[in-house]
C-alpha positions as CSV (number, residue, x, y, z in Angstrom):
1,M,-35.0,-35.7,22.9
2,T,-32.2,-36.7,25.3
3,Q,-31.6,-34.9,28.6
4,A,-28.4,-33.5,27.1
5,N,-30.2,-32.1,24.1
6,A,-32.9,-30.7,26.3
7,N,-30.3,-28.9,28.4
8,E,-28.5,-27.7,25.3
9,G,-31.7,-26.0,24.0
10,R,-32.8,-24.6,27.3
11,R,-33.2,-20.8,27.6
12,Y,-31.4,-19.0,30.4
13,A,-32.3,-15.5,31.5
14,G,-34.6,-15.3,28.5
15,L,-31.8,-16.1,26.0
16,A,-31.7,-19.0,23.6
17,P,-28.4,-20.9,23.3
18,D,-27.3,-19.3,20.1
19,E,-28.0,-15.8,21.6
20,R,-25.9,-16.7,24.6
21,V,-23.1,-17.7,22.4
22,R,-23.2,-14.4,20.5
23,Q,-23.4,-12.5,23.8
24,R,-20.3,-14.4,25.2
25,R,-18.5,-13.8,21.9
26,A,-19.1,-10.0,22.2
27,V,-17.9,-9.9,25.8
28,I,-14.7,-11.8,24.8
29,L,-14.1,-9.4,21.9
30,E,-14.5,-6.4,24.1
31,A,-12.0,-7.8,26.6
32,A,-9.6,-8.7,23.8
33,T,-9.9,-5.2,22.4
34,D,-8.9,-3.7,25.8
35,L,-6.0,-6.1,26.2
36,F,-4.7,-6.1,22.7
37,A,-4.7,-2.3,22.7
38,G,-3.3,-1.9,26.2
39,S,-0.8,-4.8,26.7
40,G,-0.3,-5.7,23.1
41,Y,-1.4,-8.7,21.1
42,R,1.9,-10.6,21.7
43,N,1.7,-10.0,25.5
44,T,-1.9,-11.1,25.8
45,S,-2.9,-14.7,26.6
46,V,-6.2,-16.5,26.1
47,K,-6.4,-16.8,29.9
48,Q,-6.0,-13.1,30.4
49,I,-8.8,-12.4,27.9
50,C,-11.1,-14.9,29.7
51,D,-10.2,-13.5,33.1
52,K,-11.1,-10.0,31.9
53,A,-14.3,-11.2,30.3
54,G,-15.3,-13.1,33.4
55,L,-15.6,-16.4,31.4
56,T,-13.8,-19.7,31.4
57,Q,-11.5,-20.6,28.6
58,R,-14.0,-23.1,27.4
59,Y,-16.2,-20.2,26.2
60,F,-13.3,-18.6,24.4
61,Y,-12.8,-21.8,22.3
62,E,-16.5,-22.0,21.8
63,S,-16.1,-19.0,19.4
64,F,-12.4,-18.9,18.4
65,P,-9.9,-21.6,17.6
66,D,-7.0,-19.5,18.9
67,R,-5.8,-16.1,20.0
68,E,-5.0,-15.0,16.4
69,A,-8.6,-15.7,15.4
70,A,-9.8,-13.4,18.1
71,L,-7.5,-10.7,16.8
72,L,-8.7,-11.2,13.3
73,A,-12.3,-11.0,14.4
74,T,-11.5,-7.8,16.4
75,Y,-9.8,-6.3,13.3
76,D,-12.6,-7.3,11.0
77,E,-15.3,-5.7,13.2
78,L,-13.3,-2.4,13.5
79,A,-12.6,-2.3,9.8
80,A,-16.3,-2.8,9.0
81,Q,-17.3,-0.1,11.5
82,M,-14.7,2.2,10.1
83,R,-15.9,1.7,6.5
84,A,-19.6,2.1,7.5
85,E,-19.0,5.4,9.3
86,T,-16.8,6.7,6.4
87,L,-19.4,5.7,3.8
88,A,-22.3,7.2,5.9
89,A,-20.4,10.5,6.1
90,I,-19.8,10.5,2.3
91,E,-23.4,9.8,1.6
92,A,-24.6,12.5,4.0
93,A,-22.6,15.3,2.3
94,P,-25.0,18.1,1.4
95,D,-23.9,18.3,-2.2
96,P,-22.6,15.1,-3.8
97,D,-21.2,17.0,-6.7
98,D,-18.9,19.1,-4.5
99,L,-16.2,16.4,-4.3
100,D,-13.8,18.4,-2.2
101,V,-16.4,18.6,0.5
102,V,-17.3,14.9,0.1
103,I,-13.7,14.0,0.5
104,E,-13.3,16.1,3.6
105,R,-16.4,14.5,5.1
106,G,-15.2,11.0,4.4
107,L,-11.7,11.7,5.8
108,S,-13.1,13.4,8.9
109,A,-15.2,10.3,9.6
110,F,-12.3,7.9,8.9
111,V,-9.8,9.8,11.1
112,G,-12.4,10.4,13.8
113,F,-13.2,6.7,14.1
114,L,-9.6,6.0,15.0
115,T,-8.7,9.0,17.0
116,T,-11.8,9.1,19.3
117,D,-10.8,5.7,20.7
118,T,-7.1,5.0,20.6
119,R,-7.8,1.3,21.3
120,R,-9.1,1.1,17.7
121,A,-6.1,2.9,16.3
122,Q,-3.7,0.7,18.2
123,I,-5.2,-2.5,16.9
124,V,-5.9,-1.4,13.3
125,L,-2.6,0.4,12.8
126,I,-0.1,-1.5,15.0
127,E,-1.2,-4.8,16.6
128,V,-2.2,-6.6,13.4
129,V,0.9,-5.7,11.5
130,G,3.2,-8.7,10.8
131,V,1.3,-11.2,12.9
132,S,0.8,-13.8,10.1
133,P,0.4,-14.1,6.4
134,Q,-3.4,-14.4,6.9
135,L,-3.6,-11.1,8.7
136,E,-1.3,-9.4,6.2
137,T,-3.6,-10.6,3.4
138,R,-6.6,-9.3,5.3
139,R,-4.9,-5.9,5.8
140,H,-4.1,-5.7,2.1
141,T,-7.8,-6.4,1.3
142,V,-9.0,-3.7,3.6
143,L,-6.5,-1.2,2.1
144,H,-7.8,-2.0,-1.4
145,D,-11.4,-1.8,-0.3
146,F,-10.7,1.8,0.9
147,A,-8.8,2.5,-2.4
148,D,-12.0,1.4,-4.3
149,L,-14.0,3.8,-2.1
150,V,-11.7,6.6,-3.0
151,T,-11.9,6.0,-6.7
152,G,-15.7,5.6,-6.4
153,V,-15.9,9.1,-4.9
154,W,-13.7,10.5,-7.6
155,L,-15.2,8.8,-10.6
156,G,-18.7,7.4,-9.7
157,H,-19.3,4.2,-11.7
158,S,-16.5,4.9,-14.2
159,E,-13.6,2.4,-14.2
160,P,-10.4,4.0,-12.8
161,T,-7.2,4.2,-14.8
162,S,-4.2,2.3,-13.6
163,Q,-2.7,5.6,-12.4
164,Q,-5.8,6.6,-10.6
165,R,-6.0,3.2,-8.9
166,L,-2.3,3.2,-7.8
167,T,-2.7,6.8,-6.6
168,A,-5.7,5.8,-4.5
169,V,-3.7,3.0,-2.9
170,A,-0.9,5.4,-2.2
171,L,-3.3,7.9,-0.6
172,V,-4.9,5.3,1.7
173,G,-1.4,4.1,2.7
174,G,-0.5,7.7,3.4
175,V,-3.5,8.3,5.6
176,N,-2.6,5.1,7.5
177,H,1.0,6.3,8.1
178,V,-0.2,9.8,9.2
179,L,-2.3,8.1,11.8
180,V,0.6,5.7,12.9
181,D,2.8,8.8,13.3
182,W,0.0,10.5,15.4
183,L,-0.4,7.4,17.6
184,L,3.4,6.7,18.1
185,D,4.1,10.4,18.6
186,G,1.8,10.5,21.7
187,T,-1.4,11.8,20.0
188,T,-0.1,15.4,20.5
189,R,-1.6,16.8,17.2
190,Q,-5.3,17.5,17.0
191,P,-7.3,15.2,14.7
192,A,-8.4,18.3,12.7
193,E,-4.8,18.8,11.7
194,L,-4.5,15.2,10.5
195,V,-7.7,15.6,8.5
196,Q,-6.5,18.8,6.8
197,A,-3.2,17.2,5.8
198,C,-5.0,14.2,4.3
199,V,-7.5,16.5,2.5
200,T,-4.6,18.4,0.9
201,L,-3.2,15.1,-0.4
202,F,-6.5,13.8,-1.7
203,T,-7.8,16.9,-3.3
204,G,-4.5,17.6,-5.0
205,A,-4.3,14.1,-6.4
206,R,-7.9,14.3,-7.6
207,H,-7.5,17.6,-9.4
208,R,-4.3,16.3,-11.0
209,L,-5.7,12.9,-12.2
210,T,-9.4,13.7,-12.9
211,P,-9.9,15.1,-16.5
212,P,-11.7,18.4,-16.5
213,T,-15.4,18.2,-17.6
214,E,-16.6,20.2,-20.5
């Protein structure tokens, strides 16, 4: 083994090289989250992210090819956390057959994830919009993932009709816009009000589009 390879594999502070890379990546993403949400993606440079993270730019490019890749990674992490918390709330509902309660639990978790930390809302709802075709495709995928979650709650394993599918997409988009309105309006309304408005939309649509059981 060469000296360079030996140095590359050396442990520092009890951490292996790949662990240090993951740790630096997490620090960079936390700094990026603060700056993208506070100053805006377009007003944030790689140098600013590194200065806030306390790392040199070399370590930024160790994990990300460019600034947009850091934004995409930030968005992906937030979207995954948001889905996980929403799904956990749905699965924890006391009576899975009481779909109105299940819907309210899921919406409360979804709205709560974005409203308890406005940095999340700023990035998920504002900063990623219109950045690039790649990010627009990713946003579209996330929207459809949540629409699938909606129809899954409504119908279980049954295949949704075209109308149910389109309605689910419209509902997810509606929730998104309610939260954009809340954020841009200065977060003056209580999250519970947002949840109730969304519950009204979801339950009304479900009762209209789900055939009655015998």
